[in-house]
C-alpha positions as CSV (number, residue, x, y, z in Angstrom):
1,X,-4.2,30.0,36.9
2,X,-1.6,31.1,39.2
3,X,1.2,34.0,39.0
4,X,4.7,34.2,39.3
5,X,7.7,35.7,38.4
6,X,9.1,32.4,36.7
7,X,7.2,33.4,33.5
8,X,7.5,36.8,31.5
9,X,4.6,36.3,29.3
10,X,1.3,34.2,29.7
11,X,1.6,30.3,28.7
12,X,0.1,26.9,29.7
13,X,2.1,24.2,31.4
14,X,1.4,20.9,32.2
15,X,0.5,17.5,30.5
16,X,-2.4,15.5,32.6
17,X,-3.6,18.2,35.0
18,X,-2.5,21.5,33.1
19,X,-2.1,25.2,34.5
20,X,-2.2,28.3,33.4
21,X,0.9,30.6,34.5
22,X,0.5,34.4,34.3
23,X,3.4,37.2,35.0
24,X,3.1,38.4,38.7
25,X,3.3,41.6,36.9
26,X,-0.3,41.0,35.7
27,X,-1.5,41.3,39.0
28,X,-1.5,45.3,38.8
29,X,-1.7,45.1,34.9
30,X,-5.0,43.7,34.3
31,X,-6.3,45.1,30.8
32,X,-5.9,42.3,28.2
33,X,-5.9,39.3,31.0
34,X,-9.6,38.0,30.0
35,X,-8.1,37.9,26.4
36,X,-5.2,36.0,27.4
37,X,-7.7,33.6,29.6
38,X,-9.4,32.9,26.6
39,X,-6.5,32.6,24.3
40,X,-5.2,29.9,26.9
41,X,-7.7,28.0,27.8
42,X,-9.2,27.4,24.3
43,X,-5.6,25.9,23.8
44,X,-6.5,23.7,26.8
45,X,-9.7,22.5,25.5
46,X,-8.1,22.0,22.0
47,X,-5.5,19.4,24.1
48,X,-2.4,21.5,22.1
49,X,-0.4,21.6,25.4
50,X,0.2,17.6,24.9
51,X,0.1,17.9,21.3
52,X,3.4,20.2,21.4
53,X,4.8,18.3,24.1
54,X,4.9,15.2,22.0
55,X,5.7,16.8,18.8
56,X,8.9,18.5,20.5
57,X,9.8,15.0,21.6
58,X,9.6,13.4,18.6
59,X,11.5,16.2,16.7
60,X,14.1,15.8,19.7
61,X,14.8,12.2,18.7
62,X,15.2,13.7,15.1
63,X,17.3,16.5,16.2
64,X,19.2,15.8,12.9
65,X,16.3,16.9,10.5
66,X,15.7,20.1,9.7
67,X,12.4,19.2,8.2
68,X,11.1,17.9,11.5
69,X,11.9,21.3,13.4
70,X,10.2,23.1,10.4
71,X,7.1,20.9,10.8
72,X,6.8,21.8,14.8
73,X,7.2,25.4,13.9
74,X,4.3,25.5,11.2
75,X,2.2,23.1,13.6
76,X,2.6,26.3,16.2
77,X,1.7,28.9,14.3
78,X,-1.4,26.4,13.0
79,X,-2.7,26.0,16.8
80,X,-2.0,30.2,17.3
81,X,-4.3,30.8,14.6
82,X,-6.6,28.4,15.1
83,X,-6.9,29.7,18.7
84,X,-7.4,33.3,17.9
85,X,-10.1,32.4,15.3
86,X,-12.1,30.8,18.6
87,X,-11.5,33.7,20.1
88,X,-12.7,36.2,17.7
89,X,-15.4,33.7,16.8
90,X,-16.6,35.0,20.8
91,X,-15.9,38.5,20.7
92,X,-18.2,41.2,19.4
93,X,-16.7,42.8,16.5
94,X,-15.9,46.5,18.7
95,X,-13.7,44.5,20.9
96,X,-11.2,42.5,17.9
97,X,-9.4,45.4,18.4
98,X,-8.3,45.0,21.8
99,X,-8.0,42.0,21.0
100,X,-5.0,42.8,18.4
101,X,-3.7,45.1,21.0
102,X,-3.5,42.6,23.5
103,X,-1.5,40.5,20.8
104,X,1.0,43.8,20.3
105,X,1.3,44.3,24.1
106,X,2.6,40.9,24.6
107,X,4.9,40.6,21.0
108,X,8.2,41.6,22.5
109,X,7.9,38.9,25.6
110,X,11.0,36.5,26.0
111,X,10.8,33.5,24.4
112,X,10.2,30.1,26.7
113,X,11.2,26.7,26.3
114,X,10.0,24.8,23.2
115,X,7.2,22.4,25.0
116,X,4.8,25.5,26.6
117,X,1.9,27.0,24.4
118,X,2.3,30.3,25.5
119,X,0.9,33.7,24.1
120,X,1.9,36.2,21.9
121,X,5.5,35.3,20.4
122,X,4.7,33.3,17.2
123,X,3.8,35.3,14.0
124,X,2.6,38.6,15.9
125,X,2.2,40.8,12.7
126,X,0.5,37.9,11.1
127,X,-1.6,37.4,13.9
128,X,-2.4,41.2,14.4
129,X,-3.5,41.7,11.0
130,X,-5.5,38.2,11.0
131,X,-7.3,39.8,14.0
132,X,-8.3,43.3,12.1
133,X,-9.4,41.6,9.5
134,X,-10.8,38.9,10.6
135,X,-14.3,37.4,9.0
136,X,-16.1,34.4,9.0
137,X,-16.6,32.4,6.5
138,X,-20.6,32.0,5.2
139,X,-21.8,28.9,5.8
140,X,-22.2,27.4,2.1
141,X,-18.4,28.1,1.6
142,X,-17.6,26.0,4.7
143,X,-19.9,23.2,3.8
144,X,-18.0,23.4,0.1
145,X,-15.2,23.2,1.5
146,X,-15.6,20.5,3.9
147,X,-17.1,18.4,1.2
148,X,-13.8,19.3,-1.2
149,X,-11.5,17.6,2.1
150,X,-14.4,14.4,2.6
151,X,-13.6,14.2,-1.8
152,X,-9.7,13.8,-1.7
153,X,-9.6,11.9,0.9
154,X,-12.1,9.6,-0.7
155,X,-10.1,9.2,-3.5
156,X,-7.2,8.6,-1.5
157,X,-8.9,5.7,-0.2
158,X,-9.6,4.2,-3.4
159,X,-7.4,1.7,-5.1
160,X,-7.9,2.2,-9.2
161,X,-6.2,-1.4,-9.5
162,X,-9.6,-3.0,-7.7
163,X,-12.2,-0.6,-8.0
164,X,-15.7,-2.3,-8.2
165,X,-14.4,-5.0,-8.7
166,X,-12.7,-4.5,-11.8
167,X,-8.6,-4.6,-12.7
168,X,-7.2,-1.3,-14.2
169,X,-3.7,-1.0,-15.4
170,X,-2.3,2.0,-14.0
171,X,1.2,4.1,-14.1
172,X,3.5,4.9,-11.4
173,X,4.8,9.0,-11.6
174,X,7.8,7.6,-9.6
175,X,9.4,5.3,-12.4
176,X,12.5,7.0,-14.0
177,X,12.5,8.2,-17.7
178,X,15.2,5.5,-18.5
179,X,13.4,2.6,-16.9
180,X,10.8,4.2,-19.1
181,X,12.7,3.5,-22.3
182,X,13.7,0.4,-21.4
183,X,10.0,-1.4,-20.9
184,X,9.0,0.8,-24.2
185,X,11.9,-0.7,-25.8
186,X,11.0,-4.2,-24.0
187,X,7.4,-4.1,-26.0
188,X,8.5,-3.2,-29.2
189,X,10.6,-6.0,-29.4
190,X,7.7,-8.0,-28.3
191,X,5.4,-6.7,-30.6
192,X,7.6,-7.4,-33.6
193,X,8.3,-11.0,-32.7
194,X,5.1,-11.3,-32.3
195,X,3.8,-10.0,-36.2
196,X,7.4,-11.6,-37.3
197,X,6.0,-15.2,-36.0
198,X,9.6,-15.8,-34.8
199,X,9.3,-18.6,-31.9
200,X,13.0,-18.2,-31.4
201,X,12.8,-14.0,-30.2
202,X,9.7,-15.1,-28.2
203,X,12.0,-17.6,-26.3
204,X,14.8,-14.8,-25.9
205,X,12.3,-12.1,-24.9
206,X,11.0,-14.4,-22.1
207,X,14.6,-15.2,-20.7
208,X,14.8,-18.3,-21.8
209,X,17.3,-20.2,-24.3
210,X,15.9,-20.0,-27.5
211,X,17.6,-23.7,-28.9
212,X,16.0,-25.8,-26.3
213,X,12.6,-23.7,-25.9
214,X,11.8,-23.0,-29.7
215,X,9.6,-26.0,-29.8
216,X,7.5,-24.6,-27.0
217,X,6.9,-21.7,-29.2
218,X,6.3,-23.8,-32.2
219,X,3.0,-23.2,-32.5
220,X,3.9,-19.1,-32.6
221,X,5.3,-20.0,-35.9
222,X,1.7,-20.6,-37.3
223,X,0.2,-17.9,-36.3
224,X,-0.4,-14.5,-38.9
225,X,-1.6,-11.6,-36.3
226,X,-1.5,-8.0,-36.5
227,X,-0.8,-5.8,-33.5
228,X,-3.0,-2.6,-34.1
229,X,-2.4,-1.1,-31.0
230,X,-0.3,-1.3,-27.7
231,X,0.4,0.9,-24.4
232,X,2.4,0.3,-22.0
233,X,1.7,0.2,-18.4
234,X,4.7,1.2,-15.8
235,X,3.6,-0.2,-12.2
236,X,6.7,0.2,-11.1
237,X,10.6,0.2,-11.3
238,X,10.6,-3.7,-11.8
239,X,6.8,-4.3,-13.6
240,X,5.2,-3.0,-16.5
241,X,2.0,-4.1,-18.6
242,X,1.8,-4.0,-22.2
243,X,-2.2,-3.9,-23.5
244,X,-2.1,-5.8,-27.3
245,X,-5.0,-5.4,-29.2
246,X,-4.3,-7.7,-32.3
247,X,-6.0,-9.3,-35.1
248,X,-5.2,-13.0,-36.3
249,X,-5.2,-13.3,-39.6
250,X,-4.0,-16.9,-39.5
251,X,-3.8,-19.7,-36.8
252,X,-7.0,-20.3,-35.1
253,X,-5.1,-22.9,-33.1
254,X,-3.6,-20.7,-30.7
255,X,-5.9,-18.0,-31.1
256,X,-9.0,-17.4,-32.6
257,X,-8.8,-15.7,-35.5
258,X,-10.6,-12.2,-34.7
259,X,-9.7,-8.9,-32.8
260,X,-8.6,-9.3,-29.5
261,X,-6.9,-7.9,-26.2
262,X,-3.3,-9.8,-25.2
263,X,-2.0,-8.6,-21.8
264,X,2.1,-8.8,-21.8
265,X,3.6,-9.0,-17.8
266,X,7.2,-6.6,-18.3
267,X,9.6,-7.7,-15.5
268,X,13.0,-6.6,-14.5
269,X,15.4,-8.1,-12.9
270,X,18.9,-7.7,-11.6
271,X,20.6,-10.1,-13.3
272,X,19.4,-9.2,-16.9
273,X,19.6,-5.7,-18.2
274,X,16.3,-5.6,-20.6
275,X,12.9,-6.7,-19.0
276,X,11.6,-10.0,-20.1
277,X,8.0,-11.4,-20.6
278,X,7.0,-13.2,-17.5
279,X,3.4,-13.4,-18.8
280,X,1.6,-13.3,-21.9
281,X,-2.1,-14.4,-22.5
282,X,-5.6,-12.8,-23.3
283,X,-6.8,-9.9,-21.4
284,X,-9.9,-11.5,-19.5
285,X,-7.9,-14.3,-17.8
286,X,-5.2,-11.9,-17.4
287,X,-7.2,-9.7,-15.0
288,X,-9.1,-12.0,-13.6
289,X,-5.9,-13.7,-12.0
290,X,-4.7,-10.2,-11.1
291,X,-7.9,-9.4,-9.3
292,X,-7.6,-12.7,-7.5
293,X,-3.7,-12.8,-6.6
294,X,-2.9,-12.2,-2.8
295,X,-6.5,-11.1,-1.8
296,X,-7.9,-14.0,-0.3
297,X,-6.1,-16.2,1.7
298,X,-8.2,-19.4,0.8
299,X,-6.9,-18.4,-3.1
300,X,-3.3,-18.1,-1.7
301,X,-3.9,-21.4,0.4
302,X,-4.9,-23.4,-3.0
303,X,-2.2,-22.3,-5.5
304,X,0.5,-23.2,-3.0
305,X,-1.3,-26.5,-2.4
306,X,-1.0,-27.1,-6.1
307,X,2.5,-26.0,-6.3
308,X,3.7,-28.8,-4.0
309,X,1.1,-31.4,-5.5
310,X,2.7,-34.7,-7.3
311,X,1.4,-35.9,-10.3
312,X,-1.1,-38.3,-8.9
313,X,-3.0,-36.4,-6.9
314,X,-6.3,-35.5,-9.6
315,X,-9.7,-35.8,-7.0
316,X,-7.2,-36.3,-4.1
317,X,-8.7,-35.9,-0.4
318,X,-7.1,-34.3,2.8
319,X,-5.9,-38.1,4.3
320,X,-4.0,-38.7,0.1
321,X,-2.1,-35.7,0.7
322,X,1.8,-36.9,1.4
323,X,3.1,-35.3,5.7
324,X,6.3,-33.7,3.6
325,X,3.1,-31.8,0.9
326,X,1.0,-30.8,4.4
327,X,3.8,-29.2,6.3
328,X,5.5,-27.1,3.4
329,X,1.9,-25.5,2.6
330,X,2.1,-24.8,6.7
331,X,5.4,-23.5,6.2
332,X,5.1,-20.9,3.5
333,X,1.7,-20.1,4.4
334,X,2.5,-19.0,8.2
335,X,5.6,-17.0,6.6
336,X,4.0,-15.2,4.1
337,X,0.7,-14.9,5.5
338,X,1.3,-14.5,9.5
339,X,4.9,-13.0,9.2
340,X,6.4,-16.5,11.6
341,X,9.6,-17.0,11.3
342,X,11.5,-20.5,11.1
343,X,12.2,-22.6,12.7
344,X,9.0,-24.3,13.5
345,X,8.3,-26.8,16.1
346,X,6.7,-29.8,15.9
347,X,4.0,-28.7,18.3
348,X,3.8,-25.5,16.2
349,X,3.3,-27.7,12.9
350,X,0.3,-29.6,14.3
351,X,-1.3,-26.6,14.9
352,X,-0.8,-25.5,11.4
353,X,-1.4,-28.3,10.1
354,X,-4.6,-28.7,12.0
355,X,-5.9,-24.5,11.3
356,X,-5.1,-25.1,7.2
357,X,-6.3,-28.6,6.8
358,X,-8.0,-29.8,9.9
359,X,-5.7,-32.7,10.5
360,X,-5.8,-33.8,14.0
361,X,-2.2,-34.7,15.6
362,X,-0.5,-34.4,12.4
363,X,3.5,-35.6,12.5
364,X,6.3,-36.1,10.4
365,X,8.9,-38.5,10.7
366,X,10.9,-37.2,7.6
367,X,13.7,-34.2,9.2
368,X,14.1,-32.8,5.7
369,X,11.0,-30.6,6.5
370,X,11.7,-29.0,9.6
371,X,15.6,-28.6,8.2
372,X,14.2,-26.6,5.2
373,X,12.0,-25.0,8.0
374,X,15.2,-23.6,10.3
375,X,17.3,-22.9,6.2
376,X,19.2,-26.1,6.7
377,X,18.6,-26.7,2.8
378,X,15.7,-26.1,1.2
379,X,13.6,-28.6,-0.5
380,X,12.3,-27.4,-3.9
381,X,9.8,-29.6,-6.3
382,X,11.3,-30.0,-9.9
383,X,9.0,-26.4,-11.9
384,X,7.0,-27.0,-13.8
385,X,5.2,-23.6,-14.0
386,X,3.6,-20.5,-12.7
387,X,0.3,-21.1,-11.1
388,X,-2.0,-18.6,-11.4
389,X,-5.7,-18.5,-9.6
390,X,-8.2,-18.4,-12.3
391,X,-12.0,-18.1,-10.2
392,X,-12.7,-18.1,-7.0
393,X,-16.3,-18.6,-5.6
394,X,-17.6,-18.9,-2.2
395,X,-21.0,-20.3,-0.6
396,X,-22.9,-19.2,2.4
397,X,-21.9,-22.7,4.6
398,X,-18.3,-21.6,4.3
399,X,-16.9,-23.5,1.1
400,X,-14.9,-22.2,-1.2
401,X,-13.8,-23.5,-4.3
402,X,-10.5,-22.0,-6.3
403,X,-9.7,-23.4,-9.6
404,X,-5.7,-23.2,-10.3
405,X,-4.2,-23.3,-13.4
406,X,-0.3,-23.7,-14.0
407,X,1.6,-23.0,-17.6
408,X,4.9,-24.5,-18.7
409,X,6.0,-21.4,-19.9
410,X,5.0,-17.8,-19.3
411,X,3.6,-17.8,-23.0
412,X,1.7,-20.9,-23.6
413,X,-1.9,-20.6,-25.0
414,X,-3.3,-22.9,-22.8
415,X,-2.7,-24.1,-19.2
416,X,-1.2,-27.3,-18.9
417,X,-2.6,-28.1,-15.6
418,X,-5.7,-27.3,-13.8
419,X,-6.6,-28.0,-10.4
420,X,-10.1,-27.0,-8.5
421,X,-9.7,-27.0,-4.6
422,X,-12.7,-26.8,-2.3
423,X,-11.6,-25.6,1.0
424,X,-13.7,-25.3,4.0
425,X,-13.0,-22.7,6.4
426,X,-11.8,-25.0,10.0
427,X,-13.7,-24.0,13.2
């Protein structure tokens, strides 16, 4: 603590070794010094002087944003209120009037620079009234408030989409009314096409050439179903899900006759005004896929491997994979999972092949692989459909089995290919 004529009101200055500075005039005027020291030392104990200087530096960097300065002002008010309450807890009820009088005595003190925590300058009227009327909350009220805060925090930390291992559709409140109407109109078109058993319209809804792809949807022409209910969930401005409760009246060749639930995923892209159906399948399989997608590195690796495999790899071993397939999967995994940037050197490719596939001394003589990594040109395998993970099992000995299915088009009833990958974590 120091006395100095450089300050007009008590304040805390410094960062790692703070000091309480008192005006030189307080040497002759001692009344209220005890309350002032209690208040300022509470600031020091709570590290308020550090927080205030760091927050001021952030506000200076965002000098153009009025919300930053408003947040700083509100933070100072909260700091002062917290310090006042702590001091009032330490004082006997009869001395709280003296503390309020001390606040009033320093209310007209000159305001100091922005980086100091000072005594009597912030919202003095409210602080005086709080000191005169202050009552400590009962213990049970404090307990209820603490439980309420913890409950709200726990709720915000919970992801409802993956709660308890169940996929739950959610609607985002940030989807605009206009976009919501687009999704609703697309869902209505899908319901009409399904009930009309119109393969051409279904192909059109899937953003495909109806004339070319109509034979793919020919089986739907033999299905007669009735849509009992349709629920729309707008996940974002680009995706939505439609849960369709249907009763199949005829056409068990595609779906078993009876009641069931289908899920359609609607997607919005920049090249098409109306949303299109990017997926339509049974609810159980759809939700299993959504629970697995992107949640596990082994699952992502199996999907990339299936996407890059050739047709003759049923029952393959790692040694049977072509160098191009190994390199492609390694590059995609490094970029998407580890956020690495191309180009990759041959040494790095050898490291990735050892990490992902356990291949020692990997080398690829095809320069196209490294050109693709460097964005010179991209090797693109023929697109035969979308690949989805449908099951995932992990054993205690480190083995993981992932079942991946591919669909020729978004609304296929049955998978075109199925690949079971047995993965082992490399030590």
